[in-house]
N, C-alpha and C positions, 0 to 999 in steps of 0.2 A: 471760866467766867462764873461768878458766884451770884446767885439770884434768890428770891424768895416767892414761895408760893403764897404764904400769908406771913405776917410780922414774926410768926413763930415757927414756920417751917423753911429753913435755908435749904438750897438746892445748888448743884453745879451742873455745868454743861458737857462733863467729861463722858458721858455715855453716848452710844450711837443713836441716831434718829431712828425712828420706826419705819420698817418697810411697808406697812400695810397702807394702802389708799384710804382715805376716809369714806365714810358712808354717811350720807345726809337723807334722814328718813322724814318725809313730810307727815306721813300717817302717824309715826310715834313721836314727832317733834324732838329728835335728838340727832346729834352728829357724834359719831365714834369712830374710832380707829384702833385696831387690834387684831389679834388672830382669831378670836371667836367668831362663829358663823351662826349662833342661835342663843336664845337667853339661858339656857342650861349650861352652855360653855362658859359664858360670862359669870354665873353663879359659881361654878366650880373652880375659876380662877381666883376667887376670893380666898381660898385655902393657901395658895402659893404666892399671894402677893400682899403688900401693904398699901396703904394710903388713904384717899377720901373715897367715900361710899355713900350711895343713896340709900341709908339704912332705915328700914321701917318707914318707908315713903316721906323722908325728910325733904326730898327734892333736892340734895346735894349733887353738884357735879363730881364726876369721878376721875381721878387721876391716880393710876395704879403703879406700883413698882414691885419689880421682881424681888423676892425675899430668899436668900439674904443679900444678894449683890447690891440691890437698891437702884438698878437700872430701869428707866422707864419701861412699862409693859403695857398700858393701853389708857385710852381717854374714852369717857363716855360723858358727854356735855348735853345739857339741856339747850334748845333754841328757844329763847324767849320771844314775845312779840316785839314787831318794830315800835320803837319810840322816839320822840324828838329829842330826848336826852341823849340817847344812843347816837343819834345823828351828829350832835354837838361834840360827843366825846370821840367818836371812832371815824369821822370822815377824813381826817388827816393820816390815819394809821397806814393806808396803801403806800404811803411815801416814805415809809420808815425802813431803815436799811434792815436787810435779813442777813442772819446767822444762822448757819445750819448746824444742828446738833441735837442731842437728846438730852435727858435730864438724869441726874442721879441723887437720889435721897439717902444719905448716909448717917445714922443707920436707918434702914427701911422701917417705917413705922405708920401707924394710923393718925388721921387728922381730919379736921372738918374743912370743907369748902363749900359754901353756899353758892348756888346757882347764879349764873349772870342774870342782870336786871333788865336788860333791854338790847334790842338787836338793831343793826343798821345794814342796808343794801345800798351799794354804790349806785349812782345814776343809770349806769349801763347794766347793772346786774352782775358786773365781773368780779364782785367782792361781797362777802357776807361777814359780818363781825358782830361781836356781842361784848359787853363791858360788865365787869363785877360791881361797880359802883360802890366799892368797899370802903370809901373814904380815905384810899391811899393817896400817895403823892400826885398832885395835878401836874407837876413839873418834874423835869430830871431827863436823863438820857433815855430815849425810847429806842426799844430794840424788839425786832420780830424774831423769835426762835422758830425755825422750821423744823418741826418735831416729826413731821411726815410729809408725803407729797402734798403740796398746795396748802398745808394746813399749818398755821403759825400760832404760838403763844405770844401774846403782846405783854412786854414788860415796860413800865414807866417808873423811873428812878429805883429800878432793881426789883420792883415788886409787881407780881402778876396783875395786870390790868383787864385781860380778856382774851379773846381768841379771833383770829381772821382767816377765813377760808377763801382762797382764790379759785376762781371759775366753779362756783357751786353746783352750776347745770351739769358738770362733768360727773358728779358724785352722787346723784340722786339714787335713792333706792325706795322700794316700798316698805320693806321692813327691815329684815336681817339677811336678805339673800346676798351672795358674794357679789363683789363690784366688778364690773368689767370696764376696761379702759374705753373711754368715749372722748373724742376731740372736743376742744371748745367749740361752742356754739353760741354766738352773740344773739341771735334771734330767741333761742330757748332760754337764755340768761335773761333777757327782757321779759319774757312771759313768766319766768318764775319770780322775778322781782314783782310784776303785776299781782301774782297770787299771793304772796306773803302777806299782804294787810288782811286777807280774809281768814287768816288763822288767828288773829287777835280776838280776845273776848268782846270788844265791842260788835263783832259780827253778830254774836249770838243775841245782843239787844236789838240789832236791826231786824233780826228774823222773829224774835218772840213778841216784840213789840209791833210787828207788822208796820215799822216806821218808814220802811224802804221798800215798796213793791217792786222797783226796778232792780233789786239785788239778784233775783234769780236770773233774770236776763243778762245781767252782767256775768254772771259765772258760766252761763251756757255760751256766751260769745267767746269767753276765755278759753273755754274747753274747745270749742270749734277752732280756734286760732291754733291751739296747740295740736289737735289732731290732725290739722292741714300740713304740719310738717312731715309727717308719715312715720311709720312704724320703723322705718331704719334710720331715723334722725337722732341717734344717740339715746339720750334718757327722755326724750319726749314723751313716749308712752307712759313713764312713770308719772310724769307731772299730769298728763291727761287723766290718769286713773285716780290721782289724788284729788283732783277737781271734781270728777264724777263722784267720788266717795263722799265728798262734802256735800254735794247737791243731793245725793241719795239719803245721807244721814239727817238732814234738815228739812228735806221736802218729800 
């Protein structure tokens, strides 16, 4: 199948999907999949890969391809704030048919890919998606390309429109630590969904303007509910630590 990452970057789906589980970092605000386990390894991979890159803090999303084969190597995607626009764009994506495969860019080369513009979480927290808002086709065949476990790139009319992560609570990490397999947890998924709005910039206004004195109580209540799941409840300790860090950073 022939697709486009941008209107100038055609790819095909002849490469194998990535074997690496995604990692969703609340502290770093990124979603990644690839063989690297720390920032230095990601930087070293630039020498042997091509693709988009967050160069000099441009904030671009990274989709990297092996050189010279052009097979998909890794992804490093920014997680934007939840927005009403994203809800309108992404809410129907979970119903889209899934095709499993990787991407191949031939010849492997560099290009620009601005980060996604808004994020959406399904009502039960079972899916997290983000859209590029690039002015691409609003209509056309919609495809979810499963390029890694539970992680899809979404194409509309053949053009990359965003990404979707199923069961995001399974893939929570603090920073770059290796991921261990965790089963789906609907309760943790709901708590993660409740926490995501606190990561948006309006939270800063609520704190600095002292416009919402009940905010700290909200965060502490959410932390208590997460801690109540116990240290053995999959990735719950990661979410509890992220809530605690937010409290400590601002209070």
